[in-house]
LUMVEXVEX-949848 format. One record per residue: residue in three letters; z, y, x of N, C-alpha, C in turn. Coordinates in steps of 0.2 Angstrom, whole numbers, padded with zeros to 4 digits, always signed. Atoms other than C-alpha are relative to their C-alpha. Last residue first. Layout:
ALAZYXZYXZYX
...
// end
This chain:
HIS-0002-0001-0007+0123-0005+0090+0007-0003+0001
ALA-0007+0000+0000+0114-0011+0074+0002+0000+0008
ARG-0003+0006-0002+0096-0006+0075+0008+0001+0000
LEU-0005+0003+0005+0089+0007+0064+0004-0006+0002
ASP-0003+0006-0002+0080+0018+0077+0005-0002-0005
LEU-0007+0000+0000+0069+0031+0069+0003-0007+0002
ALA-0002+0007-0001+0051+0036+0071+0007+0000+0001
ILE-0006+0001-0003+0045+0052+0062+0001-0008+0002
VAL-0002+0007-0001+0028+0057+0057+0006+0000+0004
SER-0003+0003-0006+0025+0075+0051+0001-0007-0001
VAL+0000-0004-0006+0015+0086+0039+0002-0004+0006
ARG+0007-0003+0000+0011+0078+0022-0001+0004+0006
ASP+0002-0004+0006+0026+0066+0024-0007+0003+0001
ARG+0004-0006-0001+0029+0052+0036+0000+0004-0007
ILE+0001-0004+0006+0041+0038+0040-0004+0006+0001
PHE+0005-0006+0000+0041+0025+0053+0000+0003-0007
LEU+0003-0002+0007+0056+0014+0055-0004+0006+0001
THR+0003-0007+0000+0060+0005+0072-0003+0001-0007
THR-0005-0004+0003+0071-0011+0070-0002+0008+0001
GLY-0006+0002-0003+0057-0023+0072+0006+0004-0003
SER+0002+0004-0005+0043-0013+0064+0006-0002+0005
LEU-0005+0003-0004+0048-0006+0047-0003-0005+0005
THR+0002+0006-0004+0035+0005+0039+0006-0002+0004
PRO-0002+0001-0007+0041+0017+0025-0003-0006+0003
PRO-0005+0004-0001+0031+0021+0009+0002-0001+0008
THR+0002+0006-0004+0021+0037+0009+0005-0005+0001
TRP+0002+0005+0005+0025+0049-0005-0002-0006+0003
ALA+0000+0006-0003+0035+0061+0005-0002-0005-0005
PRO+0000+0006+0005+0032+0079-0001-0001-0007+0004
ASN+0006+0000+0005+0037+0090+0013+0000-0006-0004
THR+0000-0006+0004+0054+0092+0021-0006+0002-0004
LEU+0007-0004+0001+0057+0076+0029+0001+0005-0005
GLN+0005+0000-0006+0073+0068+0036-0006+0004+0000
SER+0006-0003+0002+0088+0071+0024-0004+0000+0007
SER+0001-0006-0004+0102+0058+0027-0007+0003-0002
GLU+0005-0004+0002+0109+0043+0018+0000+0006+0004
ALA+0001-0006-0005+0120+0028+0021-0006+0004-0003
LEU-0003+0001-0006+0127+0014+0011+0000+0005+0005
VAL+0002-0003-0005+0122+0019-0007+0004-0001+0006
LYS-0005-0002-0004+0126+0006-0020-0003+0003+0006
VAL+0002-0001-0007+0114+0003-0034+0006+0003+0004
GLY+0001-0007-0002+0118-0005-0051-0002+0001+0007
ASP-0005-0004+0003+0125-0021-0059-0001+0008+0002
PRO+0000-0001+0008+0109-0031-0058+0006+0005-0002
ASN-0002+0006+0004+0109-0028-0039+0000+0001-0007
PHE+0002+0000+0007+0102-0015-0027+0002-0007-0003
ASN+0000+0007+0003+0111-0012-0010-0002+0001-0008
ALA-0004+0001+0006+0107+0004-0001+0000-0007-0002
LEU-0001+0007+0000+0101+0012+0015+0004-0002-0006
ALA-0006+0003+0001+0094+0030+0013+0000-0008+0001
LEU+0000+0007-0002+0081+0042+0018+0007-0003-0001
LYS-0006+0003-0002+0079+0059+0009-0001-0008+0001
GLY-0001+0001-0007+0062+0067+0011+0007-0003+0002
GLU-0003-0006-0003+0061+0075-0006+0002-0001+0007
GLU+0005-0005-0002+0049+0061-0011+0002+0007+0002
ASP+0002-0004+0006+0062+0048-0009-0005+0006+0002
LEU+0003-0006-0002+0063+0035+0005-0002+0004-0006
VAL+0003-0004+0005+0074+0020+0002-0002+0007+0003
ILE+0001-0007-0003+0078+0006+0014-0004+0004-0005
VAL+0006-0003+0001+0085-0009+0004-0001+0007+0003
ARG+0000-0007+0000+0098-0021+0009-0007+0003-0001
ASP-0003-0002+0006+0102-0039+0005+0000+0008+0000
ASP-0006+0004+0002+0090-0046+0018+0002+0003-0007
VAL-0001+0004-0006+0077-0032+0022+0007-0003-0001
ARG-0006+0004+0000+0069-0023+0007+0000-0004+0007
VAL+0001+0006-0004+0057-0009+0009+0006-0004+0000
PHE-0006+0004-0002+0057+0005-0005-0003-0006+0005
THR+0003+0006-0002+0048+0020-0012+0005-0004+0004
ALA-0001+0003-0007+0056+0034-0021-0005-0006+0001
LYS+0005+0005+0000+0055+0047-0035-0001-0003+0007
ALA+0006-0002+0003+0071+0057-0033-0005-0006+0000
PHE+0006-0002-0004+0086+0047-0029-0005+0003-0004
VAL-0003-0001-0007+0104+0045-0036-0006+0002+0005
ARG+0004-0006-0003+0096+0047-0053+0003+0002+0007
SER-0004-0005-0004+0101+0030-0059-0004+0005+0002
GLN+0004-0006-0002+0095+0018-0073+0005+0004+0004
TRP-0003-0006-0002+0103+0001-0077-0006+0005+0002
VAL-0007+0001-0001+0099-0016-0085+0004+0006+0002
ILE-0003-0005-0005+0082-0012-0092+0008-0002+0000
GLU-0006-0003+0002+0076-0028-0102+0002+0005+0006
GLY+0001-0007+0000+0058-0032-0096+0006+0004-0002
THR+0000-0003+0007+0060-0050-0102-0001+0007+0000
ALA+0002+0005+0005+0057-0062-0087-0001+0004-0007
ILE+0007+0001-0001+0057-0048-0073-0002-0005-0006
LYS+0001+0007+0000+0074-0041-0079-0008-0002+0000
PHE+0002+0004+0007+0075-0023-0076-0001-0007+0002
GLY-0001+0007-0001+0083-0010-0063-0002-0004-0007
THR-0001+0004+0006+0077+0008-0064+0000-0007+0002
LEU+0001+0007-0003+0078+0022-0051+0003-0005-0006
PRO-0006+0003-0001+0076+0038-0062-0001-0007+0003
ALA+0003+0007-0001+0060+0047-0061+0006-0004+0002
PRO-0004+0005-0004+0064+0064-0068-0003-0007+0000
GLY-0007-0002+0001+0049+0074-0075+0004-0004+0004
PHE-0001-0007-0002+0031+0074-0069+0007+0002-0001
ASP+0006-0004-0003+0029+0055-0067+0002+0007+0001
GLY+0001-0007+0002+0043+0043-0071-0006+0003+0003
SER+0004+0000+0006+0051+0026-0067+0000+0007-0002
SER-0001-0006+0003+0057+0023-0049-0005+0001-0006
ALA+0005-0005-0001+0057+0005-0046+0002+0006-0003
TYR-0003-0007+0000+0068-0011-0046-0006+0005+0002
ALA+0005-0004-0004+0064-0029-0051+0003+0007+0000
TYR+0000-0007+0002+0076-0043-0056-0005+0004+0004
ASP+0003+0000+0007+0076-0062-0055-0001+0007-0003
GLY-0002+0005+0004+0079-0062-0036-0004+0000-0007
ILE-0005+0003-0003+0075-0045-0028+0003-0006-0005
GLN-0003+0006+0003+0058-0039-0032+0006-0002+0004
LEU-0003+0004-0005+0053-0021-0027+0003-0006-0004
ILE-0005+0004+0003+0040-0011-0037+0003-0005+0005
ASN+0000+0007+0000+0031+0002-0027+0005-0003-0004
GLY-0004+0004-0005+0027+0020-0028-0001-0007-0001
HIS+0004+0002-0005+0012+0029-0037+0005-0003+0006
HIS+0006-0005-0002+0018+0032-0054-0004-0002+0005
VAL+0000-0002-0007+0029+0018-0060-0006+0004+0001
ARG+0007-0003-0001+0032+0019-0079+0000+0002+0007
VAL+0001+0001-0007+0047+0008-0085-0007+0002+0002
ARG-0006-0003-0004+0052+0015-0102+0000-0001+0007
LYS+0002-0007-0001+0035+0010-0110+0005+0004+0004
ASN-0005-0005+0001+0040-0008-0109-0002+0007+0002
PHE+0003-0007-0002+0027-0022-0112+0006+0005-0001
TRP-0004-0006+0003+0032-0041-0113-0004+0007+0003
LEU-0007+0002+0002+0026-0058-0110+0003+0005-0003
GLU-0005-0005-0001+0007-0054-0110+0007-0003-0003
THR-0003-0001+0006-0004-0070-0108+0006+0006+0001
ALA-0006-0005-0001-0016-0072-0094+0003+0002-0007
THR-0001-0005+0006-0027-0087-0095+0006+0004+0002
THR-0006-0004+0000-0034-0096-0079+0000+0004-0006
LYS+0000-0007+0002-0047-0110-0080+0006+0003-0001
GLY+0004-0004-0005-0050-0126-0071+0000+0007-0002
ASN+0007+0002+0000-0045-0137-0086-0004+0005+0004
GLU+0001+0006+0004-0028-0127-0088-0008-0001+0000
ARG+0007+0003-0001-0022-0113-0076+0000-0007-0004
LYS+0000+0007+0001-0008-0102-0083-0007-0003+0001
LEU+0007+0003-0002-0004-0084-0078+0001-0008-0001
ARG-0002+0007-0002+0011-0075-0087-0007-0003+0001
LEU+0005+0005+0002+0008-0056-0088+0002-0007+0003
ALA-0001+0007-0004+0022-0044-0087-0005-0004-0003
ARG+0001+0006+0004+0018-0026-0093+0001-0006+0005
THR+0000+0006-0004+0025-0009-0087-0001-0006-0004
GLY-0006+0003-0001+0021+0008-0095-0001-0007+0005
SER+0000+0007+0000+0007+0019-0101+0007-0003+0001
ASP-0001+0003+0007+0007+0036-0108+0000-0007+0000
TYR+0002-0004+0006+0011+0044-0091+0001-0003-0007
ALA-0004-0005+0002+0014+0031-0077-0003+0003-0007
SER+0003-0006-0001+0007+0014-0073+0004+0005-0003
SER-0003-0006+0002+0014-0003-0070-0004+0006+0001
VAL+0005-0006-0001+0008-0021-0068+0003+0006-0003
LEU-0002-0006+0002+0020-0036-0065-0005+0005+0001
LEU+0002-0006-0003+0013-0053-0063+0002+0006-0003
ILE-0001-0006+0004+0023-0069-0068-0003+0006+0004
ASN+0007-0002+0001+0018-0086-0061+0000+0006-0005
GLY+0001+0002+0007+0036-0092-0062-0007+0002-0003
GLY-0001+0007+0001+0041-0082-0047-0002-0001-0007
CYS-0007+0002+0000+0034-0064-0045+0000-0008-0001
TRP+0000+0007+0002+0017-0056-0040+0007-0003+0001
LEU-0005+0003-0004+0018-0037-0040+0000-0008-0003
PRO-0003+0005+0004+0003-0027-0045+0005-0003+0004
SER+0003+0007-0001-0001-0012-0034+0004-0004-0005
THR-0005+0004-0003+0004+0006-0041-0003-0007+0000
VAL-0001-0001-0007-0010+0018-0044+0004-0006+0003
ASN-0003+0007-0002-0018+0016-0061+0001+0000+0007
THR-0004+0000-0006-0021+0035-0065+0004-0007+0001
ASP+0004+0004-0005-0035+0036-0078+0004+0000+0007
THR+0001-0004-0006-0025+0050-0087-0004-0003+0005
LYS+0005-0005+0002-0026+0042-0104-0002+0004+0006
ASN-0003-0006+0003-0019+0026-0098-0004+0005-0001
ALA+0003-0006-0001-0026+0008-0096+0005+0006-0002
HIS-0005-0004-0003-0022-0010-0094-0002+0007+0002
PRO+0000-0007+0001-0033-0023-0103+0007+0003+0003
PHE-0004-0001+0006-0033-0041-0096+0001+0008+0000
ARG-0002-0007+0000-0045-0050-0085+0004+0002-0006
TRP-0003-0003+0006-0048-0067-0079+0000+0007+0000
LEU-0004+0006+0003-0057-0078-0066+0003+0002-0006
VAL-0005-0003+0004-0072-0066-0061+0004-0006-0004
ASP+0000+0002+0007-0082-0075-0048+0006+0003-0004
GLY+0000-0006+0004-0080-0066-0031-0001-0001-0008
THR+0006-0001+0003-0085-0082-0022-0001+0007-0004
ASP+0005+0004-0003-0071-0086-0010-0007+0002-0002
PRO+0001-0003-0006-0058-0073-0015-0006-0003+0004
SER-0001+0005-0005-0060-0079-0033-0002+0004+0007
VAL+0006+0003-0002-0058-0064-0045+0002-0005+0006
ALA-0001+0005-0005-0044-0056-0055-0007-0004+0002
LEU+0005+0005-0002-0045-0040-0064+0001-0005+0005
VAL-0001+0005-0005-0032-0030-0073-0005-0005+0001
GLU-0002+0007+0001-0039-0017-0084+0002-0003+0006
LYS-0002+0001+0007-0045+0001-0088+0003-0007-0001
LEU-0001-0006+0004-0047+0009-0071+0003-0001-0007
MET+0005-0005+0000-0044-0006-0060+0001+0005-0005
VAL-0001-0004+0006-0028-0015-0056-0006+0005+0000
GLY+0000-0008-0001-0033-0028-0043+0001+0003-0007
VAL-0002-0004+0006-0029-0047-0042+0000+0007+0002
VAL-0001-0007-0001-0037-0058-0029+0001+0004-0006
GLN+0004-0005+0004-0035-0076-0033+0002+0007+0003
PRO+0000-0007-0002-0031-0092-0023-0003+0005-0005
GLU+0006-0003-0001-0029-0108-0033+0001+0007+0002
GLY+0004+0002-0006-0014-0119-0030-0007+0003+0001
GLU+0000+0008+0001-0005-0117-0047-0005-0002+0005
VAL-0001+0002+0007-0010-0098-0046-0001-0008-0001
LEU+0002+0007+0000-0009-0092-0028+0003-0002-0007
VAL-0005+0004+0003-0009-0073-0027-0003-0007+0000
LEU+0003+0007+0001-0019-0061-0016+0006-0004-0002
ILE-0004+0005-0003-0016-0042-0019-0003-0007+0000
PRO+0000+0007+0003-0027-0028-0023+0005-0004+0004
SER+0003+0005-0005-0023-0009-0019+0001-0007-0003
SER-0005+0005-0002-0022+0003-0034-0003-0005+0005
MET-0003-0002-0007-0032+0019-0035+0005-0005+0003
ALA-0006-0004+0001-0044+0015-0049+0002+0002+0007
ASN-0006+0000-0005-0061+0007-0048+0005+0005-0002
ASP-0001-0006-0004-0073+0005-0063+0006-0001+0004
SER-0006-0004+0001-0076-0013-0069+0000+0006+0004
ASP+0002-0006+0003-0091-0025-0070+0006+0004-0002
GLY-0004-0003+0005-0088-0040-0058-0002+0007-0003
LYS-0001+0003+0007-0095-0047-0043+0004+0005-0004
GLN-0001-0006+0004-0101-0043-0025+0000-0002-0007
TRP+0001+0001+0008-0101-0057-0012+0001+0007-0003
VAL+0000+0007+0001-0103-0059+0007-0001-0001-0007
VAL-0003+0002+0007-0109-0042+0011+0000-0007-0001
ALA+0005+0002+0005-0112-0040+0030+0003-0002-0007
GLY+0000-0005+0006-0099-0029+0039-0005-0003-0006
ASP+0005-0004+0000-0102-0037+0056-0001+0004-0006
LYS+0003-0001-0007-0087-0047+0062-0006+0005+0000
GLN-0004-0004-0004-0076-0045+0046-0004+0002+0007
ARG-0001+0004-0005-0089-0051+0033+0003+0004+0006
PHE+0004-0001-0006-0088-0040+0018+0002-0004+0006
ALA-0003+0003-0006-0081-0044+0001-0005+0001+0006
MET+0005+0002-0005-0084-0034-0014+0004-0003+0006
MET-0003+0003-0006-0075-0031-0031-0005-0002+0005
ALA-0007-0002+0001-0081-0021-0046+0004-0001+0007
HIS-0004+0000-0006-0098-0024-0039+0007+0003-0001
GLY+0002+0005-0004-0110-0029-0053+0004+0000+0007
ALA+0003+0006+0003-0108-0014-0063-0002-0004+0006
GLY+0007-0001+0003-0096-0001-0055-0003-0007-0002
GLY+0001-0002+0007-0081-0002-0044-0007+0001-0002
VAL+0006-0005-0001-0078-0004-0025-0001+0004-0007
PRO+0004-0002+0006-0062-0014-0025-0005+0005+0002
LEU-0003-0006+0003-0058-0022-0008-0004+0002-0007
ILE+0001-0001+0007-0060-0038+0001+0003+0006-0002
ILE-0004-0006+0002-0062-0040+0020-0002+0001-0007
THR+0003-0005+0004-0069-0057+0025+0005+0006-0001
ASP+0004-0004-0004-0066-0071+0038-0003+0006-0003
ARG+0004+0004-0004-0052-0079+0029-0004+0005+0005
TYR+0000+0007+0002-0045-0066+0017-0005-0004+0004
ALA+0003+0005-0004-0040-0049+0023+0000-0007-0004
LEU-0003+0006+0000-0036-0035+0010-0004-0005+0004
PRO+0003+0006-0001-0041-0017+0011+0004-0006+0001
SER-0001+0003-0006-0030-0003+0004-0003-0006+0001
ASN-0002+0007+0000-0036+0007-0011+0000-0002+0007
THR-0007+0001-0002-0035+0026-0010+0002-0007+0001
TYR+0000+0007+0000-0054+0032-0010+0007-0002+0003
GLY+0003+0003-0006-0053+0050-0015+0001-0008+0000
TYR-0005-0001-0006-0041+0058-0027-0003-0003+0006
GLY-0002-0007-0001-0055+0061-0040+0005+0001+0006
VAL-0006-0001+0003-0062+0043-0039+0002+0007+0003
LEU-0003-0006-0004-0080+0040-0035+0006+0002-0004
THR-0003-0005+0005-0084+0022-0043+0003+0006+0004
GLY-0007+0001+0003-0094+0012-0031+0002+0006-0004
GLY-0001-0003+0007-0113+0015-0029+0006-0002-0003
HIS-0001+0006+0004-0115+0003-0013+0001+0003-0008
LYS+0005+0006-0001-0123+0016-0002+0000-0005-0005
ARG+0006-0003-0001-0114+0033-0006-0006-0006+0001
TRP+0003-0005+0005-0099+0026-0013-0007+0001+0001
LEU-0001+0004+0007-0094+0010-0003-0003+0005-0005
GLU-0001-0005+0005-0103+0017+0013+0001-0003-0007
GLU+0003+0001+0006-0102+0003+0026+0002+0006-0005
SER-0003-0004+0006-0097+0004+0044-0004-0001-0006
TRP+0005-0001+0006-0099-0006+0060+0004+0004-0005
GLU+0004+0006+0000-0091-0009+0077-0005+0000-0005
VAL+0002+0002+0007-0084+0008+0080-0004-0006+0001
ARG+0008+0000+0000-0075+0010+0097-0002-0003-0007
GLY+0003-0005+0005-0057+0015+0094-0007-0001-0001
THR+0004-0006-0003-0052+0008+0111-0002+0005-0005
LYS-0003-0002-0006-0038-0005+0107-0003+0006+0003
ARG-0007-0003+0001-0041-0007+0089+0003+0002+0007
ASP-0004+0004-0005-0060-0011+0091+0007+0004+0000
LEU-0001-0003-0007-0065-0002+0075+0003-0006+0004
ALA-0003+0005-0005-0072-0008+0058+0000+0003+0007
VAL+0002+0000-0007-0076+0006+0045+0004-0005+0004
LEU-0003+0005-0003-0077+0007+0026-0002-0001+0008
GLN+0004+0003-0005-0083+0024+0021+0005-0005+0003
GLY+0002+0006+0001-0076+0029+0004-0004-0004+0005
MET+0006+0000+0003-0075+0048+0005-0003-0008-0001
PHE-0001-0004+0007-0056+0048+0009-0007-0001-0004
THR-0001-0007+0000-0060+0035+0023+0001+0003-0007
VAL+0004-0003+0005-0057+0016+0022+0001+0008+0000
VAL-0002-0006+0003-0051+0008+0038-0004+0002-0005
PHE+0005-0002+0006-0052-0009+0046+0003+0006-0004
LEU-0003-0004+0005-0044-0011+0063-0005+0002-0005
ARG+0003-0005+0004-0050-0026+0074+0005+0004-0005
GLY+0002-0006-0004-0043-0036+0088-0003+0006-0004
GLY+0002+0002-0007-0035-0049+0077-0001+0007+0004
VAL+0001+0008+0000-0034-0042+0059-0003-0001+0007
ILE+0001+0003-0007-0026-0025+0057-0001-0007-0001
LEU-0001+0008+0000-0028-0016+0040-0001-0002+0007
PRO+0005+0004-0004-0028+0003+0037+0003-0007+0000
THR-0003+0003-0005-0019+0011+0022-0004-0004+0005
SER+0000+0007-0001-0029+0021+0010+0003-0002+0006
ALA-0006+0003+0003-0022+0039+0006-0001-0008+0001
PRO+0001+0007+0000-0034+0051+0015+0007-0003-0002
ALA-0004+0003-0005-0031+0070+0011+0000-0008-0001
THR+0004+0006-0003-0046+0078+0003+0004-0004+0005
GLY+0004-0001-0006-0037+0091-0008-0003-0006+0002
HIS-0002+0004-0005-0023+0087-0020-0004-0001+0007
VAL-0007-0001-0001-0025+0101-0031+0002-0004+0006
PRO-0001-0006-0005-0044+0102-0030+0007+0001+0002
ASP-0006-0004+0003-0046+0084-0038+0001+0006+0005
ILE-0006+0000-0005-0064+0078-0032+0006+0005-0003
GLU-0004+0005+0002-0077+0074-0046+0007+0000+0004
LYS-0001+0000+0008-0086+0090-0046+0005-0005-0002
MET-0006-0005+0001-0084+0090-0027+0001+0001-0007
GLU-0006+0004-0001-0096+0075-0027+0006+0004-0001
GLU-0001+0005+0005-0110+0085-0034+0006-0004+0000
LYS-0002-0004+0006-0107+0099-0022+0001-0004-0006
THR+0006-0004+0003-0108+0087-0008+0003+0004-0006
PRO+0003+0002+0006-0091+0081+0000-0006+0004-0002
ALA-0003-0003+0006-0089+0086+0018-0003-0002-0006
ALA+0003-0007+0001-0095+0074+0031+0004+0003-0006
ASP+0001-0004+0007-0083+0060+0033-0003+0007+0001
PHE+0005+0002+0005-0076+0052+0050-0001+0005-0006
VAL+0000-0005+0005-0066+0057+0066-0006-0002-0005
LYS+0007+0001+0002-0060+0044+0078+0000+0004-0006
GLU+0002-0003+0007-0044+0047+0088-0007-0001-0001
TRP+0007-0002+0002-0036+0038+0103-0001+0002-0007
PHE+0004+0004-0004-0020+0034+0112-0007+0002-0001
THR+0006+0003+0003-0010+0048+0104-0004-0004+0006
GLU+0006-0003-0003+0008+0051+0109-0007-0004-0002
GLY+0004-0004+0005+0021+0045+0097-0006+0004+0003
THR-0001-0007-0002+0033+0039+0111-0004+0005-0005
ALA-0007-0002-0004+0037+0021+0108+0001+0007+0001
ALA-0005+0001+0004+0023+0017+0095+0007+0002+0003
ASN-0005+0004-0003+0010+0025+0105+0006-0001-0004
LEU-0005-0003-0003-0002+0031+0092+0004-0005+0004
ALA-0004+0006-0003-0019+0026+0086+0005+0004+0004
VAL-0004-0001-0006-0027+0039+0075+0004-0006+0002
ILE-0003+0007-0002-0041+0038+0062+0004+0001+0006
VAL-0001+0002-0007-0046+0056+0056+0004-0007+0001
THR-0006+0005+0000-0053+0059+0039+0000-0002+0008
ASP+0001+0006-0003-0063+0075+0039+0006-0005-0001
THR+0003+0005+0005-0064+0089+0027+0000-0007+0003
GLY+0005-0003+0004-0053+0100+0038-0002-0004-0006
ARG+0002-0006-0004-0043+0088+0048-0006+0004-0003
LYS+0006-0004+0002-0035+0075+0036+0000+0006+0006
TYR-0002-0006+0002-0024+0060+0042-0006+0005-0001
LEU+0006-0005+0001-0026+0042+0044+0004+0006-0002
THR+0000-0003+0007-0014+0029+0051-0006+0005+0000
TYR+0006-0003+0003-0011+0017+0066+0001+0003-0007
ALA-0001-0002+0007+0004+0013+0077-0007+0003-0003
THR+0005-0005+0002+0002+0004+0094+0001+0001-0008
ARG+0002-0004-0006+0015-0006+0102-0004+0006-0002
GLY-0006-0002-0004+0025-0014+0088-0001+0004+0006
ASP-0001+0006-0003+0009-0022+0080+0007+0001+0004
THR-0002+0000-0007+0008-0007+0068+0001-0008+0003
VAL+0000+0007-0002+0002-0001+0052+0001+0000+0007
ILE+0001+0002-0007+0007+0016+0045+0000-0007+0001
SER-0006+0003-0003+0005+0021+0027-0002-0001+0007
SER+0001+0006-0003-0009+0034+0022+0006-0003+0003
TYR-0005+0005+0003-0003+0048+0012+0000-0007+0003
GLY+0002+0007+0001-0012+0062+0022+0006-0004-0003
ASP-0001+0002+0007-0011+0080+0028-0002-0007-0001
GLY+0003-0003+0006-0012+0082+0047+0002-0003-0006
LEU+0006+0003+0001+0001+0076+0060-0003+0004-0006
LYS+0004-0002+0005+0015+0084+0068-0006-0004-0001
ARG+0006-0004-0002+0026+0074+0079-0003+0002-0006
THR+0003-0003+0006+0043+0065+0079-0006+0004+0003
TRP+0005-0006-0001+0051+0054+0092-0002+0002-0007
ILE+0004+0002-0006+0065+0041+0093-0005+0005+0002
GLN+0007-0001+0000+0077+0049+0081-0003-0002+0007
ARG+0002-0004-0006+0094+0041+0080-0008+0000+0000
PRO+0001+0004-0006+0098+0036+0062-0002+0004+0006
GLY+0005+0006+0001+0105+0049+0050-0001-0004+0007
ALA+0007-0002-0001+0113+0066+0053-0005-0005-0001
THR+0002-0005+0005+0129+0061+0045-0007+0002+0001
PRO-0004-0006-0001+0130+0045+0057-0003+0005-0006
TRP+0003-0004-0005+0122+0029+0050+0005+0006+0001
SER-0001-0007+0002+0129+0014+0041-0003+0004+0006
SER-0002+0000+0007+0125-0005+0040+0002+0007-0002
ALA-0006-0004+0001+0114-0004+0056+0002+0000-0007
LEU+0000-0007+0001+0100-0017+0056+0007+0003-0001
GLU-0006-0003+0000+0099-0034+0063+0000+0007+0000
ARG-0001-0003-0007+0083-0042+0057+0007+0003+0000
ALA-0007-0001-0002+0077-0053+0042+0001+0003+0007
PRO-0004+0005-0002+0059-0052+0038+0007+0002+0002
ALA+0001+0001-0007+0052-0037+0028+0005-0006+0002
GLN-0005+0004-0002+0048-0037+0009+0000-0001+0008
PHE-0005-0004-0003+0037-0023+0005+0007-0004+0001
ASP-0005-0001+0005+0026-0034-0006+0006+0004+0002
ARG+0004-0005+0004+0010-0036+0005+0005+0002-0006
THR+0002+0003+0006+0018-0051+0013-0003+0004-0006
PRO+0002+0007-0002+0019-0045+0031-0003-0004-0006
GLY-0004+0004-0005+0020-0026+0026-0003-0008+0000
GLY-0005+0004+0003+0015-0018+0009+0004-0004+0005
TRP-0004-0003+0006-0001-0011+0015+0005-0005-0003
GLN+0003-0001+0006-0006-0021+0031+0004+0004-0005
PHE+0007+0000-0001-0002-0026+0048-0004+0003-0006
TRP+0001-0003+0007+0016-0023+0049-0007+0002+0000
GLU+0006-0002+0003+0021-0033+0065+0000+0002-0007
VAL+0002-0007+0000+0037-0032+0073-0006+0002-0003
ARG-0006-0004+0000+0047-0048+0071-0002+0008+0000
PRO-0002-0001+0006+0032-0058+0067+0006+0005-0001
ASP-0007+0002+0000+0025-0055+0084+0003+0002-0007
ALA-0004-0002+0006+0006-0055+0084+0007-0003+0001
ALA-0005+0005+0002-0003-0055+0101+0004+0002-0006
PHE+0002+0004+0006-0017-0043+0101+0005-0005-0002
PHE+0003-0004+0006-0014-0028+0113+0000-0004-0006
PHE-0004-0006+0001-0003-0037+0126-0002+0004-0006
LEU-0007+0002+0003-0011-0054+0124+0004+0006-0001
PHE+0001+0002+0007-0028-0046+0127+0006-0002-0003
LEU+0002-0005+0004-0022-0037+0142-0001-0001-0007
ALA-0007-0004+0001-0014-0052+0150-0001+0006-0005
LEU-0003+0004+0005-0031-0062+0147+0007+0004-0001
SER+0003-0002+0006-0040-0047+0156+0003-0004-0006
ARG-0002-0007+0003-0028-0048+0170-0003+0001-0006
MET-0007+0000+0003-0030-0067+0172+0002+0007-0003
// end
């Protein structure tokens, strides 16, 4: 009985607190309804705990009891399991030998070797991809390594200058992720032992995390690769459709967003922009048709948030990145605001949690008429490019130095 109780403690899923993957429960930064405070004191929400952590951009995933993320120690990627209530370390595992001289020729020296891929929780396992492209499956209670695969060094994937940043996707008994290269643009690995289930497609990898969509009843995995949007069958890996999407800087970072009406939004910064693709299945095949393209909406490495018939995102790269609202069906910009620096978002009911790169945290309303800030406070002091994680009424935020847990509940 005790072993059963421990199993349930560590592995039982509670939809009110779980944030098991990149983008949360539905991979689009939409959180289930819950009672949150509608305003904060001047200093911000009550701080539950804070602690230093090494450099990294990886989001936090959690079951409400344990929080997992990645950080850098020297040239290593460290996987850490934290007590969600106190911030104390349950366990750590260290991976990644230093890049070779040849590999270092491809690594961006400015951003270093800080990991950015977000872990994935499936049952009793934690799946992680290190900066140098090592896919690892661990027992999430103890940190024991069950298996690992080298996506770059063994499978010949596309070595990306900012490290491996894509976040893995669970589908049935597999883990699917972009690898890149001829014959293995996308790969699926069996969850229990890491065996390759399929590898298909000819396309180089970028930095965007894939999503799972349902097109008129057919499941499809959609990823933004280096030069195109690529869709494959999650069951077989067969390529279903592809559509050109590139920029001169090879920085396709933002995840695609699946909207109502079979519309897919894809966005990149610099000389690119945002395009809407309409997907249609006919005679067993899917076609992707461009509805519109707007160079004034250029999402760098944040997320696009859908609310009804409109979408909202920070648009910009090196210069100002105004918060921008636009119509999903037409791409028409309805407003822009500089109330926040470049930011990431989580939606809860009619409110949006905002974290900008300068460390300002806010609670706001987004609507077609504009943005209304309900509460705000400065929380972080280093570049904060990691999206927030909401578990119950606890919000986890991090920058390149620290992690903070905040209490957002209504009192």
